[in-house]
C-alpha positions in Angstrom: 0.5 -36.3 3.4 1.6 -32.8 2.5 -1.4 -30.5 2.5 0.0 -27.2 1.3 2.6 -24.5 1.6 2.9 -23.0 5.0 5.0 -20.0 4.0 7.4 -18.6 1.4 10.4 -16.7 2.7 11.6 -13.5 1.0 15.0 -12.1 1.7 15.0 -8.4 2.5 17.7 -5.8 3.5 15.7 -3.9 6.1 12.8 -5.6 7.8 11.0 -2.4 8.8 11.2 -1.0 5.3 10.0 -4.3 3.8 7.2 -4.6 6.3 5.9 -1.1 5.3 6.1 -2.1 1.6 4.3 -5.4 1.9 1.5 -4.1 4.2 1.0 -0.6 2.8 1.5 -1.3 -1.0 0.6 -4.9 -1.3 -2.1 -5.0 1.4 -0.7 -8.0 3.4 -1.5 -8.2 7.1 0.8 -8.9 10.0 0.2 -12.3 11.5 3.4 -12.4 13.7 6.1 -9.9 14.4 8.3 -11.0 17.2 12.0 -11.3 18.0 13.8 -14.2 16.3 17.4 -13.7 17.3 19.7 -10.8 18.1 19.7 -9.6 14.5 16.2 -9.9 13.2 12.6 -10.5 13.9 10.2 -13.3 12.7 7.8 -11.3 10.5 5.0 -13.5 9.1 2.4 -11.9 6.8 -1.0 -13.1 5.7 -2.8 -12.5 2.3 -6.5 -11.9 2.4 -8.3 -15.2 1.6 -5.2 -17.3 1.4 -3.7 -19.8 3.8 -0.1 -19.5 2.6 2.0 -16.9 4.5 5.0 -14.7 3.6 8.0 -14.4 5.9 10.4 -11.4 5.6 13.9 -12.3 6.7 17.4 -10.9 6.6 19.5 -13.5 4.8 22.6 -14.9 6.5 23.6 -17.2 3.6 23.7 -17.3 -0.2 20.0 -16.3 -0.7 20.3 -12.5 -1.2 17.7 -9.8 -2.0 17.3 -8.7 -5.6 16.7 -12.0 -7.3 13.8 -13.4 -9.2 11.8 -15.2 -6.6 10.1 -18.5 -7.4 6.9 -17.2 -5.9 3.8 -16.4 -8.0 0.9 -14.5 -6.5 -2.5 -14.6 -8.1 -5.3 -12.1 -8.5 -8.9 -12.2 -10.0 -8.1 -9.1 -12.1 -4.4 -8.9 -13.0 -4.7 -5.7 -15.0 -6.7 -4.0 -12.2 -4.3 -5.2 -9.6 -1.3 -3.9 -11.6 -3.1 -0.5 -11.9 -3.5 -0.4 -8.1 0.1 -1.4 -7.5 1.3 1.3 -9.9 -0.8 3.9 -8.1 1.1 2.9 -4.9 4.5 3.3 -6.6 5.2 -0.4 -7.1 7.7 -1.1 -9.9 6.1 -3.1 -12.7 8.8 -4.8 -14.8 6.4 -6.6 -17.2 3.0 -5.1 -18.0 0.1 -7.6 -18.0 0.2 -10.0 -20.9 -2.1 -12.7 -22.0 -0.8 -16.2 -22.6 -2.7 -19.5 -23.4 -2.7 -20.3 -19.7 -3.9 -16.9 -18.4 -2.8 -13.4 -17.8 0.4 -12.4 -16.0 2.6 -9.5 -15.0 5.9 -9.1 -13.1 6.6 -6.6 -10.3 9.5 -5.9 -7.9 9.6 -5.2 -4.2 11.8 -2.5 -2.6 14.8 -4.9 -2.5 14.6 -5.7 -6.2 13.0 -9.1 -5.7 10.8 -10.0 -8.7 7.5 -11.7 -8.5 5.0 -13.0 -11.0 1.3 -11.9 -10.6 -1.0 -14.3 -12.4 -4.6 -15.1 -13.0 -5.7 -18.1 -11.1 
């Protein structure tokens, strides 16, 4: 049986720049950073209290940076988290809004990838 999501891959243009963004601005931690091939590294990041990991990779096919990613992060306090992200210079493309199912916002990473931030 499938038990969960191991990791979600995010296309980036520069792994070093993306690594700094995800660790310094979003607070993720490095789980693995090692050579993958002659063009890139395997960079796997962890999120505090979560089992799912994030992988930052340089795309070699049709999946290119700058798209809306089908990845939703959650936070106990969406409004507070958006405030923290703004103070670190993260671009918020949709301010927190309440819906029948919860609160959500949308932010972008440094490559223009958009992500939803939602209440659990």
